[in-house]
Residue, then its C-alpha position, 0 to 999 in steps of 0.5 A: m367807308s370809301i376812298w376816291m382816287s384821281r390823278n392831278d397835273e403834278g404827277s401825284l394822286y388826289v385821295l378823297f374820303k369822308y372825314d374819319e380820324q382813323m383814316v386820316m391817321k392811316i393816310r398820314g403814314i404814306p411817305g410824301g402824302k400831305w393834306i392840301h387845305d385849299n382843295k380839301v383833298w389828300m395828295i400822295p405820290f403817284t408811285p407803285e409803292s404809294i399805291q401798294q401802301l394805300q391798298t394795304l393800309f385801307e384793306g377792306t375799304q372800297i377804293h374807287v378810281d377815276t376811270v381816266l386814271m384806271k385806263e392810264s395805269s396798270l397799278f390797280n388790281h381787281e380789289v380797286h373799283t371803278k365807280d360811276h359816282i366819283p365825287t368831283y375832284p379839284w379843278d386843274t388844267s388836265i380836267k379843263r383840257s379833257l373837257i375842252h377836248s370832249l366838247q371840240l370832238r362833238g362840234y361845240s362852238t367856242k362860246t359854248i366851250k368857254a361857257y361850259c368850262s366856266q360853269v364846271h369851274r364854278f361848280h368845282t369851286f362850290v364843291q370845294q367850299q362845302s364842309t360836308w360830303m354829298d353824293h354827286e346828285k345831291m351836290i348838283q341839287s345843292y348847287s342849283l339851289h345855291l344859284l337860284q338863291r343868288n337870283c340867277s335865272h332859270s336858263y343860267v341854272n339849266q346851262a350850269i346843269s347841262a355843263i355839269k351833266f356833259y362833264a360827268q357823262k363825257v369826261l368822267l364817264q358817269e351815267g345818270t346824273a341829276s337833272y333840274s326842274p324849275 
C-alpha cells in the first residue's frame, strides 16, 4: 500500500490512498483529519505534529509527497519518497495558478492557457468521479476513451492529452506520461 500527499489552498494536506479499512481507521486517529466526500480525499492539518503522527501511524507504508510540497517544506524525512507517479489530486486555485504560471513562462497564448486550464480541470473532475484507483497512465487512457465515447473529435482528445501531459511534466514534474494514438 502507498499514500500520496499534496498541499491544498486551505493550509491543509490532502492524503490519498486506495481504500483499505485499516488505513481509514489509522487516518481517523489524526486530530483534525477528515474525509472530504466531494474530493474523495482525506484532509489533515499541515502541521509538524500531524505529519509526524501520519508517519508513525503508517510506518512501513510508502508515503509519496508531491514534489512542490517536498520543495516547500522541510518536515519530511528520508523515509518519505518523492514519486513521479503521484495520482492527480483535487483541482484548486493553487494548481490552476501553477499551471497558468508554467504556461505563461513558456510563452503560450491566452487562448491556449484558457483551453489547457479547462482541459486539466475537466480531467480532474473525471478523476474525482472514478470509483476505482488507477495509475496515471491508465487514468489518462480511460479519460481518452471516455471523451471518444462522448463523440469528441480526435483533435479535441489530442488537445486534452497535450494539456494533461504539460500539466504532469511541467507542473507536477512527472516524466513519461501516457500518449494517445487514434
